[in-house]
C-alpha positions, 0 to 999 in steps of 0.5 A, spaced: 611 437 286 610 432 280 604 433 276 602 426 272 597 427 267 592 421 265 588 420 259 585 425 254 582 429 260 588 429 264 593 431 259 588 437 256 587 439 263 594 439 265 596 443 258 591 448 260 594 448 267 601 449 265 599 455 260 595 458 265 601 458 270 605 461 264 600 466 263 600 468 270 608 469 270 607 474 264 601 478 267 603 485 267 598 488 272 601 484 278 599 490 283 606 489 287 613 491 287 618 488 283 621 484 289 615 481 291 613 479 284 620 476 283 620 472 289 613 470 286 616 468 280 621 464 283 617 460 287 612 459 281 618 456 277 620 452 282 614 449 283 612 447 276 618 447 272 625 443 272 629 446 267 630 450 261 630 447 254 635 449 248 630 454 245 630 457 252 623 455 254 621 452 261 621 444 261 615 442 265 615 438 271 610 433 269 609 426 266 604 425 260 600 418 260 596 416 255 594 409 251 593 413 244 597 418 241 592 423 238 592 428 244 599 427 246 601 429 239 597 435 239 600 437 245 607 436 243 606 440 236 604 446 240 609 451 239 606 458 241 608 456 249 613 459 253 614 452 256 614 445 253 614 438 256 620 433 256 619 428 250 622 423 255 616 424 260 611 422 255 609 415 256 604 413 251 602 406 249 599 406 242 598 399 240 592 398 244 589 404 241 586 406 247 582 403 253 575 403 250 572 407 255 573 401 260 576 402 267 577 394 267 581 395 260 585 400 263 586 397 270 588 390 268 591 390 261 594 397 259 596 399 266 601 393 266 604 395 259 605 402 262 606 402 269 614 400 269 615 406 265 611 411 269 615 409 275 621 409 272 620 416 269 617 418 276 623 416 280 628 420 275 624 426 276 624 425 283 631 424 283 633 431 280 629 434 286 632 437 292 626 436 296 619 433 294 612 435 296 608 430 293 604 428 287 598 432 283 594 427 279 590 429 273 584 425 270 577 424 268 573 418 271 569 417 265 573 414 260 578 408 261 585 410 261 585 416 266 580 412 271 583 405 270 590 406 269 590 412 274 587 407 279 592 402 278 598 408 278 595 411 285 596 404 288 603 403 286 605 410 287 602 409 294 606 403 295 613 406 293 612 413 296 608 411 302 610 418 306 609 423 300 603 427 299 598 425 293 593 430 291 588 428 285 584 432 281 578 428 278 573 431 273 566 427 274 562 426 268 556 429 266 550 425 269 547 424 262 550 423 255 558 422 255 559 414 256 554 409 257 559 405 262 561 412 265 557 411 272 561 404 273 568 407 271 566 413 276 565 408 282 571 404 281 575 410 280 573 413 287 573 406 290 580 406 289 582 413 290 578 414 297 583 410 301 590 412 297 589 419 295 590 424 301 586 429 298 581 428 292 579 435 289 572 433 285 570 437 279 563 436 276 562 437 269 555 440 269 557 445 274 563 447 270 559 448 264 554 452 267 560 457 270 562 458 262 555 459 260 552 463 265 557 467 268 562 467 263 556 468 258 560 463 253 554 460 248 559 456 245 562 452 251 567 447 249 572 442 253 577 447 252 573 453 256 571 448 261 578 446 262 580 453 263 575 453 269 578 447 272 585 450 271 584 456 274 581 453 280 587 449 281 592 455 279 588 459 285 590 454 290 597 452 288 600 458 286 605 461 291 602 465 297 605 470 302 606 464 307 612 460 303 612 454 308 605 452 305 605 447 300 601 440 298 602 437 305 599 443 308 593 443 304 592 436 305 593 437 313 588 443 313 582 440 308 583 432 309 583 433 317 579 426 318 580 420 315 573 419 313 573 425 309 578 426 304 574 429 298 573 437 297 570 441 292 573 448 290 568 454 289 571 461 286 569 468 285 568 473 281 568 470 274 568 475 269 568 474 261 575 476 259 573 481 254 569 485 259 575 484 265 577 491 265 570 494 265 567 490 271 566 493 277 570 490 283 566 489 289 569 490 296 572 483 300 566 482 304 561 482 298 565 476 295 566 472 302 559 473 303 558 470 296 562 464 298 559 463 304 552 463 301 554 458 296 555 453 302 547 453 303 543 447 304 538 446 298 532 443 297 535 440 290 541 440 286 539 445 281 537 450 287 544 449 289 547 450 282 543 456 281 546 460 287 553 458 285 552 461 278 549 468 280 554 474 280 556 477 287 552 483 289 553 488 295 545 487 296 545 480 299 543 482 306 548 480 312 542 478 316 539 473 312 539 466 316 540 460 312 541 452 313 548 450 311 552 444 309 556 442 315 563 443 313 569 438 316 574 444 313 574 450 309 581 454 306 579 461 303 585 463 299 584 471 297 589 474 292 589 481 291 591 488 295 587 489 302 587 496 303 585 500 309 578 501 307 577 494 304 580 489 309 579 482 309 574 479 314 573 472 314 569 471 321 563 469 317 566 463 314 569 461 322 562 461 325 560 455 329 554 453 325 558 451 319 562 446 323 559 440 327 561 440 334 566 434 334 571 438 330 576 439 335 582 442 331 581 449 327 577 447 321 578 454 318 584 457 314 585 463 311 591 464 306 593 471 302 597 473 296 598 480 295 600 479 288 594 479 283 593 472 279 592 473 271 591 480 272 585 480 276 584 485 282 581 480 286 580 473 286 577 468 292 578 461 292 574 456 297 577 449 298 571 446 302 570 439 305 563 439 306 556 434 306 555 437 299 560 432 297 555 426 297 550 429 292 554 427 286 557 421 288 549 419 290 547 420 283 553 416 280 552 410 285 544 410 284 545 410 276 551 405 276 547 400 281 541 400 277 545 398 271 548 393 275 542 390 277 540 389 270 547 386 269 548 391 263 555 392 260 558 387 265 561 383 260 565 388 258 569 388 264 569 381 265 572 379 259 578 383 262 578 379 269 573 384 273 568 380 276 561 381 280 564 381 287 569 386 285 564 391 283 560 389 290 566 391 294 567 398 290 559 399 291 560 398 298 566 403 299 563 409 295 556 407 299 560 408 305 563 415 303 556 417 301 553 415 308 559 418 312 557 425 308 550 424 309 551 423 317 555 429 317 549 433 314 544 430 319 549 431 325 551 438 324 548 444 327 
């Protein structure tokens, strides 16, 4: 798998992700034998790294793309890690001084300056591999480089690598207060990725922030802390499992089972502050699984849904309580930790028919397990879910972008780089169709 990091968010997130990979390899509390841990380590290094530098540090199999050098330079100067990026894998066009938080500037202008170099570096990386699973793209939809350059590059990557898997991790902005044109940028990005990425994993900044503030009790939450949450979610999905045949292609075939539904979110539990990790009681598997099941409930408001997800798992949740659930196209549950005779993993609650529409033909639920602990945690569960809840954040950005468009707000910033009103309307139509498909899933579900 080849990771490509776009813009400030993508590069910071990529750095946090690979740092988490390194930390996971160094975990002293694995809970498994030396042989099992050795195999896990070998598979991890094969997935994320592709060589050893002169100072014995691992070289990341990743490409960094940006239009300004501040973040990239900061990452390059980091000397405390046990891994590093190849200098030849850093593609940074500094003359433009960034993409001005403008999707059109990144897509129409900066991508022309960078695309050939990115494709050449990509080819060089792939040629080194005996087998190539596909791409993991990291970006934010709020600014100009990640969204604009990222959107153009996924077009070019799909053209050149038609049969390879492309998974995108897209960080969605806060609904208020980041960038005045973030809603335009987000809609334009989603419109490009919906048909070209095999699977897009969406991370909402507001939910990630709430996890840091509420569950991890971090009153001074910064971007680094939020990137840690996103990185841990990705790590829990992509790190090796017991089934060594499972890869990015298997993930896509299990989650994006229908061509109209190619988006998913990730829900994980438990979240515990690092300072109290060793003192936190560990519940049985069924408590955590019920907690994730309850996170799939239908809510009357987005705030209510968020509150459910921000509660700590508790054994006091009644098993007999009845709820309405967001209909799911598919769910993958990844469990990490030891299953004992008196504490086995039972997933029947996530296989119930009421979670899935009647028209789903193939098995919509997959359970993957890894005995080895991740990041010293006794148990960690991750649910990759493709369900009707997806329409909620997309609807918000769509409404805000449409309201700005009706007033012709900021359109001149895009027109000066060749992006016209008809281009906006086509993007709106694509995202509106996605939203409607997910809404219909909810209306037609059980």
